Legacy VTK file of the C-alpha trace (Angstrom):
# vtk DataFile Version 3.0
C-alpha trace
ASCII
DATASET POLYDATA
POINTS 224 float
-12.159 10.305 -6.126
-14.211 7.214 -5.350
-13.455 4.313 -3.055
-14.901 0.844 -2.657
-14.662 -1.258 0.506
-14.861 -5.041 0.349
-15.805 -6.033 3.887
-14.360 -9.550 3.625
-11.638 -10.044 1.055
-11.591 -13.293 -0.927
-7.902 -12.829 -1.741
-6.035 -15.828 -0.310
-2.906 -13.791 0.465
-4.799 -10.981 2.171
-7.143 -13.171 4.140
-10.716 -12.322 5.214
-10.179 -8.703 6.233
-11.730 -5.489 4.858
-9.870 -4.220 1.779
-10.463 -0.992 -0.127
-9.918 0.076 -3.727
-9.537 3.764 -4.619
-9.977 5.325 -8.047
-6.862 5.527 -10.206
-6.841 9.335 -10.285
-5.075 9.124 -6.915
-2.081 7.317 -8.431
0.987 9.565 -8.769
2.293 10.337 -12.237
5.791 9.853 -10.854
5.231 6.137 -10.157
7.229 4.071 -12.699
4.885 1.121 -12.166
1.649 2.885 -13.056
1.330 2.106 -16.779
-0.986 -0.662 -17.927
1.876 -3.009 -18.824
3.605 -2.753 -15.439
0.986 -2.158 -12.713
-0.156 -5.486 -11.244
-3.594 -3.995 -10.476
-4.227 -3.330 -14.167
-4.371 -7.016 -14.992
-6.782 -9.825 -14.152
-10.000 -9.582 -12.098
-8.687 -6.664 -10.021
-8.422 -4.552 -13.173
-12.115 -5.113 -13.894
-13.050 -4.216 -10.322
-10.846 -1.106 -10.403
-12.403 0.034 -13.680
-15.800 -0.211 -12.008
-14.631 2.114 -9.244
-13.180 4.540 -11.796
-16.379 4.516 -13.828
-18.665 5.057 -10.836
-20.379 1.662 -10.998
-18.766 0.663 -7.714
-17.778 2.465 -4.554
-18.853 5.569 -2.696
-17.650 9.054 -1.917
-14.820 9.563 0.589
-17.040 10.641 3.465
-19.245 7.552 3.249
-16.153 5.355 3.092
-14.705 6.962 6.225
-17.998 6.500 8.059
-17.879 2.781 7.230
-14.292 2.505 8.490
-15.333 4.198 11.726
-18.009 1.525 12.216
-15.541 -1.384 12.000
-14.989 -3.355 15.224
-12.347 -2.214 17.687
-8.925 -3.598 16.770
-9.974 -4.592 13.240
-7.056 -5.075 10.838
-7.856 -3.720 7.376
-5.970 -2.857 4.221
-6.472 0.409 2.396
-5.894 0.272 -1.352
-5.317 -3.012 -3.067
-5.341 -0.555 -5.967
-5.112 3.229 -5.969
-3.203 5.504 -3.604
-3.741 7.953 -0.753
-6.428 10.648 -1.169
-5.426 13.479 -3.443
-5.039 13.714 -7.199
-1.741 12.649 -8.726
1.396 13.308 -6.699
-0.295 15.282 -3.918
-1.814 13.964 -0.682
-5.051 15.649 0.356
-4.199 16.493 3.973
-7.799 17.101 5.059
-9.149 13.931 3.441
-6.410 11.854 5.030
-7.105 13.464 8.405
-10.729 12.334 8.124
-9.551 8.764 7.542
-7.223 8.978 10.547
-10.171 9.903 12.749
-12.203 7.014 11.328
-9.335 4.578 11.906
-8.980 5.315 15.616
-9.053 2.020 17.482
-8.601 0.083 14.228
-5.446 -1.251 12.567
-5.495 0.197 9.085
-2.464 -0.062 6.821
-1.593 0.899 3.280
1.221 1.718 0.851
1.985 4.862 -1.122
4.005 5.706 -4.193
3.338 9.436 -3.751
6.641 11.362 -3.815
7.877 12.481 -0.406
7.608 16.216 -0.858
7.626 18.464 2.200
3.823 18.525 2.420
3.438 14.802 1.760
5.981 13.984 4.456
3.918 16.015 6.922
0.786 14.047 6.002
2.449 10.632 6.189
4.167 11.469 9.478
0.881 12.549 11.024
-0.836 9.376 9.819
1.735 6.983 11.237
1.889 8.821 14.534
-1.897 8.587 14.640
-1.889 4.809 14.256
-2.670 4.490 10.548
0.276 2.682 8.952
1.417 4.154 5.657
4.277 2.189 4.112
6.476 4.051 1.631
6.739 1.989 -1.550
10.213 1.761 -3.079
10.912 0.774 -6.675
14.229 -0.941 -5.911
16.710 -1.378 -3.064
18.502 1.936 -3.646
15.179 3.727 -3.593
14.340 1.866 -0.369
17.480 3.312 1.216
16.494 6.802 0.075
13.029 6.481 1.606
14.264 4.873 4.835
16.796 7.676 5.308
13.899 10.135 5.618
12.856 8.475 8.911
9.246 9.169 8.047
7.538 5.785 7.809
8.130 2.054 7.382
9.327 1.042 3.918
8.409 -1.721 1.490
10.183 -2.525 -1.765
9.561 -4.354 -5.025
12.063 -7.158 -5.586
12.871 -9.000 -8.831
10.461 -11.863 -9.464
13.240 -14.444 -9.152
14.351 -13.264 -5.697
14.599 -16.474 -3.676
16.198 -15.635 -0.330
13.902 -14.832 2.644
16.228 -12.049 3.804
18.132 -9.305 2.024
20.298 -6.276 2.707
20.052 -2.916 0.979
23.118 -1.201 -0.531
23.347 0.950 2.623
23.210 -2.127 4.871
19.596 -1.948 6.004
17.925 -5.205 6.944
15.058 -6.550 4.874
12.821 -9.603 4.777
10.543 -10.954 2.099
6.831 -10.732 2.969
6.109 -13.561 5.458
3.029 -14.565 3.455
5.191 -15.034 0.347
7.751 -17.137 2.214
5.094 -19.188 3.995
5.940 -17.965 7.487
2.451 -16.446 7.753
-0.822 -17.709 6.318
-2.101 -14.323 5.175
-2.124 -10.611 6.028
-4.893 -11.261 8.554
-2.553 -13.410 10.639
0.646 -11.459 9.939
-0.044 -7.750 10.406
3.604 -6.742 9.955
2.756 -3.995 7.474
0.406 -2.448 10.062
3.242 -1.748 12.515
3.964 1.973 12.192
7.289 1.789 14.058
8.713 -1.074 11.997
12.325 -0.626 10.889
12.842 -3.764 8.829
12.109 -3.286 5.122
9.576 -5.703 3.632
10.206 -6.967 0.119
7.575 -8.132 -2.345
8.868 -10.073 -5.360
7.264 -8.831 -8.571
4.247 -10.914 -9.475
1.300 -11.057 -11.820
1.093 -10.656 -15.577
3.385 -7.613 -15.483
6.133 -9.156 -13.365
8.809 -9.038 -16.097
8.544 -5.275 -16.503
8.277 -4.735 -12.743
11.313 -6.965 -12.227
13.341 -4.828 -14.600
12.543 -1.724 -12.542
13.277 -3.546 -9.279
16.676 -4.662 -10.550
17.900 -1.109 -11.210
LINES 1 225
224 0 1 2 3 4 5 6 7 8 9 10 11 12 13 14 15 16 17 18 19 20 21 22 23 24 25 26 27 28 29 30 31 32 33 34 35 36 37 38 39 40 41 42 43 44 45 46 47 48 49 50 51 52 53 54 55 56 57 58 59 60 61 62 63 64 65 66 67 68 69 70 71 72 73 74 75 76 77 78 79 80 81 82 83 84 85 86 87 88 89 90 91 92 93 94 95 96 97 98 99 100 101 102 103 104 105 106 107 108 109 110 111 112 113 114 115 116 117 118 119 120 121 122 123 124 125 126 127 128 129 130 131 132 133 134 135 136 137 138 139 140 141 142 143 144 145 146 147 148 149 150 151 152 153 154 155 156 157 158 159 160 161 162 163 164 165 166 167 168 169 170 171 172 173 174 175 176 177 178 179 180 181 182 183 184 185 186 187 188 189 190 191 192 193 194 195 196 197 198 199 200 201 202 203 204 205 206 207 208 209 210 211 212 213 214 215 216 217 218 219 220 221 222 223
């Protein structure tokens, strides 16, 4: 497992905050979006950057990464994983590695998303992280999946929406309230000025319309 930290992202949607990229061996096999024709991170410039992390040309070991996070200014908002998932190979979360990141994040406002399945052990890791101030959003493949994840009462939930979703608000099949990402709808300039995904106690589900070169295939999954 390798991880690269960009100290000031050039992504317009993210804004100028630190953003990390973790090697693809952390991505769960159970994620229906992980293949090269569906995963947004496997297309465009990000795919090239991610391949560099996978191949060892970019990034560092986990310990060095955590030390860098610990050195960030107090209150710094930062995003973990524009590509990749939580530490641990495949479907499993490495509890000890995540605990090291939690320590490094103290006083900072780190947030991320995970497609790792919510097994008993993974739930324990995610619960500990959110209670410790590191926001892990559970990533849902569609609205029914979002209801399943929200019913666990473990962490805030985000969901992929069809690319043609136009309304700023939505409701899940079980009646849960959702809003489309404020950056997408223009209510926020970027993640740096929004910070909604970094709120560990958030109840509202955040939707992200499928985008990028793979949006048609992602839309098909989101519509199920």
